[in-house]
TIDREN-494421 format. One record per atom (N, C-alpha, C): residue number from 1; residue in one letter; atom name; x, y, z. Coordinates in nm, 3 decimals, always signed. Example, Ala and Ser with C-alpha at 12.3 -4.5 7.8 and 13.67 -1.06 7.14 Angstrom:
2
@n 1; res a; atom N; px +1.319; py -0.569; pz +0.780 .
@n 1; res a; atom CA; px +1.230; py -0.450; pz +0.780 .
@n 1; res a; atom C; px +1.320; py -0.330; pz +0.780 .
@n 2; res s; atom N; px +1.285; py -0.225; pz +0.708 .
@n 2; res s; atom CA; px +1.367; py -0.106; pz +0.714 .
@n 2; res s; atom C; px +1.290; py +0.003; pz +0.787 .
END
This chain:
82
@n 1; res m; atom N; px +4.253; py -3.020; pz +2.358 .
@n 1; res m; atom CA; px +4.291; py -2.880; pz +2.345 .
@n 1; res m; atom C; px +4.167; py -2.797; pz +2.313 .
@n 2; res t; atom N; px +4.154; py -2.684; pz +2.379 .
@n 2; res t; atom CA; px +4.039; py -2.598; pz +2.360 .
@n 2; res t; atom C; px +4.053; py -2.517; pz +2.232 .
@n 3; res e; atom N; px +3.947; py -2.513; pz +2.155 .
@n 3; res e; atom CA; px +3.944; py -2.431; pz +2.033 .
@n 3; res e; atom C; px +3.910; py -2.289; pz +2.070 .
@n 4; res h; atom N; px +3.973; py -2.193; pz +2.005 .
@n 4; res h; atom CA; px +3.944; py -2.052; pz +2.028 .
@n 4; res h; atom C; px +3.904; py -1.988; pz +1.896 .
@n 5; res t; atom N; px +3.815; py -1.892; pz +1.905 .
@n 5; res t; atom CA; px +3.775; py -1.814; pz +1.789 .
@n 5; res t; atom C; px +3.840; py -1.677; pz +1.802 .
@n 6; res y; atom N; px +3.929; py -1.645; pz +1.710 .
@n 6; res y; atom CA; px +4.000; py -1.518; pz +1.712 .
@n 6; res y; atom C; px +3.931; py -1.422; pz +1.617 .
@n 7; res l; atom N; px +3.906; py -1.300; pz +1.665 .
@n 7; res l; atom CA; px +3.835; py -1.200; pz +1.585 .
@n 7; res l; atom C; px +3.913; py -1.070; pz +1.580 .
@n 8; res t; atom N; px +3.908; py -1.004; pz +1.465 .
@n 8; res t; atom CA; px +3.961; py -0.868; pz +1.455 .
@n 8; res t; atom C; px +3.859; py -0.774; pz +1.520 .
@n 9; res t; atom N; px +3.896; py -0.649; pz +1.537 .
@n 9; res t; atom CA; px +3.804; py -0.551; pz +1.593 .
@n 9; res t; atom C; px +3.678; py -0.540; pz +1.508 .
@n 10; res e; atom N; px +3.693; py -0.539; pz +1.378 .
@n 10; res e; atom CA; px +3.578; py -0.526; pz +1.288 .
@n 10; res e; atom C; px +3.488; py -0.649; pz +1.296 .
@n 11; res e; atom N; px +3.546; py -0.768; pz +1.304 .
@n 11; res e; atom CA; px +3.466; py -0.890; pz +1.317 .
@n 11; res e; atom C; px +3.391; py -0.892; pz +1.450 .
@n 12; res l; atom N; px +3.459; py -0.853; pz +1.558 .
@n 12; res l; atom CA; px +3.393; py -0.846; pz +1.688 .
@n 12; res l; atom C; px +3.278; py -0.745; pz +1.684 .
@n 13; res a; atom N; px +3.301; py -0.631; pz +1.623 .
@n 13; res a; atom CA; px +3.198; py -0.528; pz +1.612 .
@n 13; res a; atom C; px +3.073; py -0.583; pz +1.545 .
@n 14; res g; atom N; px +3.091; py -0.661; pz +1.440 .
@n 14; res g; atom CA; px +2.976; py -0.722; pz +1.372 .
@n 14; res g; atom C; px +2.901; py -0.820; pz +1.459 .
@n 15; res k; atom N; px +2.974; py -0.896; pz +1.541 .
@n 15; res k; atom CA; px +2.910; py -0.996; pz +1.628 .
@n 15; res k; atom C; px +2.832; py -0.933; pz +1.742 .
@n 16; res i; atom N; px +2.888; py -0.827; pz +1.803 .
@n 16; res i; atom CA; px +2.821; py -0.770; pz +1.921 .
@n 16; res i; atom C; px +2.745; py -0.641; pz +1.889 .
@n 17; res k; atom N; px +2.742; py -0.605; pz +1.761 .
@n 17; res k; atom CA; px +2.664; py -0.488; pz +1.715 .
@n 17; res k; atom C; px +2.711; py -0.357; pz +1.779 .
@n 18; res y; atom N; px +2.843; py -0.341; pz +1.787 .
@n 18; res y; atom CA; px +2.905; py -0.216; pz +1.833 .
@n 18; res y; atom C; px +2.990; py -0.162; pz +1.719 .
@n 19; res d; atom N; px +3.009; py -0.033; pz +1.717 .
@n 19; res d; atom CA; px +3.098; py +0.030; pz +1.620 .
@n 19; res d; atom C; px +3.243; py -0.008; pz +1.657 .
@n 20; res p; atom N; px +3.328; py -0.038; pz +1.557 .
@n 20; res p; atom CA; px +3.467; py -0.072; pz +1.588 .
@n 20; res p; atom C; px +3.537; py +0.037; pz +1.669 .
@n 21; res r; atom N; px +3.504; py +0.161; pz +1.643 .
@n 21; res r; atom CA; px +3.565; py +0.272; pz +1.717 .
@n 21; res r; atom C; px +3.527; py +0.267; pz +1.865 .
@n 22; res t; atom N; px +3.403; py +0.231; pz +1.894 .
@n 22; res t; atom CA; px +3.359; py +0.218; pz +2.033 .
@n 22; res t; atom C; px +3.437; py +0.108; pz +2.104 .
@n 23; res i; atom N; px +3.460; py -0.001; pz +2.035 .
@n 23; res i; atom CA; px +3.538; py -0.110; pz +2.093 .
@n 23; res i; atom C; px +3.680; py -0.062; pz +2.124 .
@n 24; res r; atom N; px +3.742; py +0.005; pz +2.028 .
@n 24; res r; atom CA; px +3.881; py +0.052; pz +2.047 .
@n 24; res r; atom C; px +3.891; py +0.160; pz +2.154 .
@n 25; res e; atom N; px +3.796; py +0.252; pz +2.159 .
@n 25; res e; atom CA; px +3.810; py +0.369; pz +2.245 .
@n 25; res e; atom C; px +3.741; py +0.357; pz +2.381 .
@n 26; res r; atom N; px +3.635; py +0.277; pz +2.391 .
@n 26; res r; atom CA; px +3.560; py +0.274; pz +2.516 .
@n 26; res r; atom C; px +3.561; py +0.138; pz +2.586 .
@n 27; res l; atom N; px +3.566; py +0.029; pz +2.510 .
@n 27; res l; atom CA; px +3.558; py -0.103; pz +2.572 .
@n 27; res l; atom C; px +3.696; py -0.163; pz +2.599 .
@n 28; res k; atom N; px +3.788; py -0.147; pz +2.505 .
@n 28; res k; atom CA; px +3.921; py -0.205; pz +2.520 .
@n 28; res k; atom C; px +3.990; py -0.140; pz +2.640 .
@n 29; res d; atom N; px +4.043; py -0.222; pz +2.726 .
@n 29; res d; atom CA; px +4.115; py -0.182; pz +2.847 .
@n 29; res d; atom C; px +4.024; py -0.127; pz +2.957 .
@n 30; res s; atom N; px +3.893; py -0.133; pz +2.939 .
@n 30; res s; atom CA; px +3.802; py -0.102; pz +3.049 .
@n 30; res s; atom C; px +3.722; py -0.227; pz +3.083 .
@n 31; res v; atom N; px +3.651; py -0.282; pz +2.986 .
@n 31; res v; atom CA; px +3.580; py -0.408; pz +3.010 .
@n 31; res v; atom C; px +3.641; py -0.524; pz +2.931 .
@n 32; res l; atom N; px +3.709; py -0.493; pz +2.822 .
@n 32; res l; atom CA; px +3.781; py -0.595; pz +2.746 .
@n 32; res l; atom C; px +3.928; py -0.581; pz +2.782 .
@n 33; res l; atom N; px +3.980; py -0.682; pz +2.849 .
@n 33; res l; atom CA; px +4.112; py -0.673; pz +2.910 .
@n 33; res l; atom C; px +4.216; py -0.756; pz +2.835 .
@n 34; res e; atom N; px +4.335; py -0.698; pz +2.818 .
@n 34; res e; atom CA; px +4.443; py -0.769; pz +2.752 .
@n 34; res e; atom C; px +4.481; py -0.892; pz +2.836 .
@n 35; res g; atom N; px +4.498; py -1.003; pz +2.771 .
@n 35; res g; atom CA; px +4.531; py -1.127; pz +2.839 .
@n 35; res g; atom C; px +4.408; py -1.207; pz +2.880 .
@n 36; res v; atom N; px +4.293; py -1.142; pz +2.883 .
@n 36; res v; atom CA; px +4.167; py -1.210; pz +2.915 .
@n 36; res v; atom C; px +4.078; py -1.215; pz +2.790 .
@n 37; res h; atom N; px +4.054; py -1.099; pz +2.730 .
@n 37; res h; atom CA; px +3.963; py -1.088; pz +2.617 .
@n 37; res h; atom C; px +4.035; py -1.063; pz +2.485 .
@n 38; res y; atom N; px +4.158; py -1.018; pz +2.490 .
@n 38; res y; atom CA; px +4.233; py -0.997; pz +2.367 .
@n 38; res y; atom C; px +4.383; py -1.011; pz +2.393 .
@n 39; res f; atom N; px +4.456; py -1.025; pz +2.283 .
@n 39; res f; atom CA; px +4.601; py -1.034; pz +2.292 .
@n 39; res f; atom C; px +4.662; py -0.976; pz +2.164 .
@n 40; res r; atom N; px +4.789; py -0.953; pz +2.168 .
@n 40; res r; atom CA; px +4.864; py -0.900; pz +2.055 .
@n 40; res r; atom C; px +4.959; py -1.011; pz +2.007 .
@n 41; res p; atom N; px +4.923; py -1.077; pz +1.896 .
@n 41; res p; atom CA; px +5.008; py -1.188; pz +1.851 .
@n 41; res p; atom C; px +5.151; py -1.144; pz +1.821 .
@n 42; res f; atom N; px +5.245; py -1.222; pz +1.868 .
@n 42; res f; atom CA; px +5.387; py -1.201; pz +1.843 .
@n 42; res f; atom C; px +5.435; py -1.065; pz +1.893 .
@n 43; res g; atom N; px +5.366; py -1.007; pz +1.991 .
@n 43; res g; atom CA; px +5.406; py -0.879; pz +2.048 .
@n 43; res g; atom C; px +5.388; py -0.759; pz +1.956 .
@n 44; res g; atom N; px +5.310; py -0.777; pz +1.851 .
@n 44; res g; atom CA; px +5.291; py -0.669; pz +1.753 .
@n 44; res g; atom C; px +5.180; py -0.573; pz +1.791 .
@n 45; res r; atom N; px +5.140; py -0.493; pz +1.695 .
@n 45; res r; atom CA; px +5.035; py -0.394; pz +1.717 .
@n 45; res r; atom C; px +4.896; py -0.450; pz +1.693 .
@n 46; res k; atom N; px +4.886; py -0.550; pz +1.607 .
@n 46; res k; atom CA; px +4.755; py -0.607; pz +1.575 .
@n 46; res k; atom C; px +4.693; py -0.668; pz +1.700 .
@n 47; res i; atom N; px +4.562; py -0.655; pz +1.711 .
@n 47; res i; atom CA; px +4.489; py -0.709; pz +1.826 .
@n 47; res i; atom C; px +4.393; py -0.817; pz +1.776 .
@n 48; res l; atom N; px +4.392; py -0.929; pz +1.845 .
@n 48; res l; atom CA; px +4.293; py -1.034; pz +1.820 .
@n 48; res l; atom C; px +4.214; py -1.056; pz +1.947 .
@n 49; res f; atom N; px +4.082; py -1.058; pz +1.932 .
@n 49; res f; atom CA; px +3.993; py -1.079; pz +2.044 .
@n 49; res f; atom C; px +3.957; py -1.226; pz +2.055 .
@n 50; res l; atom N; px +3.941; py -1.274; pz +2.178 .
@n 50; res l; atom CA; px +3.903; py -1.413; pz +2.204 .
@n 50; res l; atom C; px +3.751; py -1.417; pz +2.225 .
@n 51; res w; atom N; px +3.679; py -1.468; pz +2.126 .
@n 51; res w; atom CA; px +3.534; py -1.465; pz +2.128 .
@n 51; res w; atom C; px +3.476; py -1.537; pz +2.249 .
@n 52; res e; atom N; px +3.527; py -1.653; pz +2.282 .
@n 52; res e; atom CA; px +3.470; py -1.732; pz +2.391 .
@n 52; res e; atom C; px +3.476; py -1.656; pz +2.524 .
@n 53; res a; atom N; px +3.585; py -1.587; pz +2.552 .
@n 53; res a; atom CA; px +3.598; py -1.510; pz +2.676 .
@n 53; res a; atom C; px +3.502; py -1.391; pz +2.676 .
@n 54; res i; atom N; px +3.490; py -1.324; pz +2.563 .
@n 54; res i; atom CA; px +3.400; py -1.209; pz +2.554 .
@n 54; res i; atom C; px +3.255; py -1.254; pz +2.568 .
@n 55; res e; atom N; px +3.219; py -1.360; pz +2.499 .
@n 55; res e; atom CA; px +3.082; py -1.412; pz +2.507 .
@n 55; res e; atom C; px +3.048; py -1.453; pz +2.651 .
@n 56; res r; atom N; px +3.140; py -1.519; pz +2.717 .
@n 56; res r; atom CA; px +3.119; py -1.561; pz +2.856 .
@n 56; res r; atom C; px +3.097; py -1.440; pz +2.947 .
@n 57; res d; atom N; px +3.184; py -1.340; pz +2.936 .
@n 57; res d; atom CA; px +3.179; py -1.228; pz +3.029 .
@n 57; res d; atom C; px +3.071; py -1.126; pz +2.998 .
@n 58; res m; atom N; px +3.030; py -1.114; pz +2.874 .
@n 58; res m; atom CA; px +2.925; py -1.016; pz +2.844 .
@n 58; res m; atom C; px +2.788; py -1.065; pz +2.890 .
@n 59; res k; atom N; px +2.778; py -1.191; pz +2.925 .
@n 59; res k; atom CA; px +2.651; py -1.246; pz +2.973 .
@n 59; res k; atom C; px +2.639; py -1.239; pz +3.125 .
@n 60; res i; atom N; px +2.744; py -1.194; pz +3.192 .
@n 60; res i; atom CA; px +2.739; py -1.181; pz +3.338 .
@n 60; res i; atom C; px +2.642; py -1.069; pz +3.372 .
@n 61; res p; atom N; px +2.541; py -1.096; pz +3.454 .
@n 61; res p; atom CA; px +2.443; py -0.992; pz +3.486 .
@n 61; res p; atom C; px +2.510; py -0.872; pz +3.554 .
@n 62; res s; atom N; px +2.458; py -0.755; pz +3.522 .
@n 62; res s; atom CA; px +2.511; py -0.635; pz +3.587 .
@n 62; res s; atom C; px +2.467; py -0.633; pz +3.732 .
@n 63; res v; atom N; px +2.540; py -0.562; pz +3.814 .
@n 63; res v; atom CA; px +2.511; py -0.552; pz +3.956 .
@n 63; res v; atom C; px +2.379; py -0.478; pz +3.974 .
@n 64; res n; atom N; px +2.294; py -0.526; pz +4.065 .
@n 64; res n; atom CA; px +2.168; py -0.457; pz +4.092 .
@n 64; res n; atom C; px +2.199; py -0.324; pz +4.160 .
@n 65; res q; atom N; px +2.171; py -0.218; pz +4.089 .
@n 65; res q; atom CA; px +2.194; py -0.086; pz +4.144 .
@n 65; res q; atom C; px +2.103; py +0.012; pz +4.071 .
@n 66; res p; atom N; px +2.074; py +0.126; pz +4.131 .
@n 66; res p; atom CA; px +1.989; py +0.224; pz +4.066 .
@n 66; res p; atom C; px +2.047; py +0.270; pz +3.933 .
@n 67; res v; atom N; px +1.959; py +0.302; pz +3.840 .
@n 67; res v; atom CA; px +2.002; py +0.351; pz +3.709 .
@n 67; res v; atom C; px +2.085; py +0.477; pz +3.727 .
@n 68; res g; atom N; px +2.194; py +0.487; pz +3.653 .
@n 68; res g; atom CA; px +2.277; py +0.605; pz +3.658 .
@n 68; res g; atom C; px +2.397; py +0.592; pz +3.750 .
@n 69; res i; atom N; px +2.398; py +0.491; pz +3.836 .
@n 69; res i; atom CA; px +2.512; py +0.468; pz +3.925 .
@n 69; res i; atom C; px +2.593; py +0.354; pz +3.866 .
@n 70; res s; atom N; px +2.718; py +0.381; pz +3.841 .
@n 70; res s; atom CA; px +2.800; py +0.278; pz +3.779 .
@n 70; res s; atom C; px +2.926; py +0.257; pz +3.861 .
@n 71; res g; atom N; px +2.997; py +0.152; pz +3.827 .
@n 71; res g; atom CA; px +3.122; py +0.121; pz +3.891 .
@n 71; res g; atom C; px +3.226; py +0.088; pz +3.786 .
@n 72; res i; atom N; px +3.338; py +0.040; pz +3.831 .
@n 72; res i; atom CA; px +3.444; py -0.001; pz +3.742 .
@n 72; res i; atom C; px +3.442; py -0.153; pz +3.732 .
@n 73; res p; atom N; px +3.421; py -0.209; pz +3.613 .
@n 73; res p; atom CA; px +3.417; py -0.355; pz +3.600 .
@n 73; res p; atom C; px +3.556; py -0.417; pz +3.618 .
@n 74; res m; atom N; px +3.559; py -0.530; pz +3.685 .
@n 74; res m; atom CA; px +3.685; py -0.603; pz +3.704 .
@n 74; res m; atom C; px +3.684; py -0.728; pz +3.617 .
@n 75; res a; atom N; px +3.801; py -0.784; pz +3.592 .
@n 75; res a; atom CA; px +3.814; py -0.900; pz +3.505 .
@n 75; res a; atom C; px +3.731; py -1.018; pz +3.555 .
@n 76; res n; atom N; px +3.712; py -1.031; pz +3.687 .
@n 76; res n; atom CA; px +3.638; py -1.145; pz +3.741 .
@n 76; res n; atom C; px +3.486; py -1.123; pz +3.738 .
@n 77; res g; atom N; px +3.442; py -1.011; pz +3.682 .
@n 77; res g; atom CA; px +3.300; py -0.983; pz +3.671 .
@n 77; res g; atom C; px +3.245; py -0.896; pz +3.783 .
@n 78; res a; atom N; px +3.322; py -0.873; pz +3.887 .
@n 78; res a; atom CA; px +3.277; py -0.788; pz +3.998 .
@n 78; res a; atom C; px +3.288; py -0.641; pz +3.958 .
@n 79; res m; atom N; px +3.230; py -0.555; pz +4.039 .
@n 79; res m; atom CA; px +3.236; py -0.412; pz +4.014 .
@n 79; res m; atom C; px +3.300; py -0.344; pz +4.134 .
@n 80; res v; atom N; px +3.384; py -0.245; pz +4.107 .
@n 80; res v; atom CA; px +3.442; py -0.163; pz +4.211 .
@n 80; res v; atom C; px +3.364; py -0.032; pz +4.210 .
@n 81; res h; atom N; px +3.309; py +0.004; pz +4.324 .
@n 81; res h; atom CA; px +3.228; py +0.125; pz +4.332 .
@n 81; res h; atom C; px +3.308; py +0.235; pz +4.398 .
@n 82; res g; atom N; px +3.298; py +0.356; pz +4.342 .
@n 82; res g; atom CA; px +3.375; py +0.469; pz +4.391 .
@n 82; res g; atom C; px +3.306; py +0.547; pz +4.497 .
END
């Protein structure tokens, strides 16, 4: 059985050096996806992040593109360009 490290928003913020508010307002549901990077135990409001999934995906190199041009990140690591 695979071991998982579950983190609160504040614990994740300490590990990746982001403000908890940035995680809640900018990363959650854009690059951190429910069911992949976090879940809500017992269907409640509390959120637990899965460290192993976040660590794996944050190391995926960004797409080679000129500075200032961005896309929408997908769960599989690809980018959708508008």
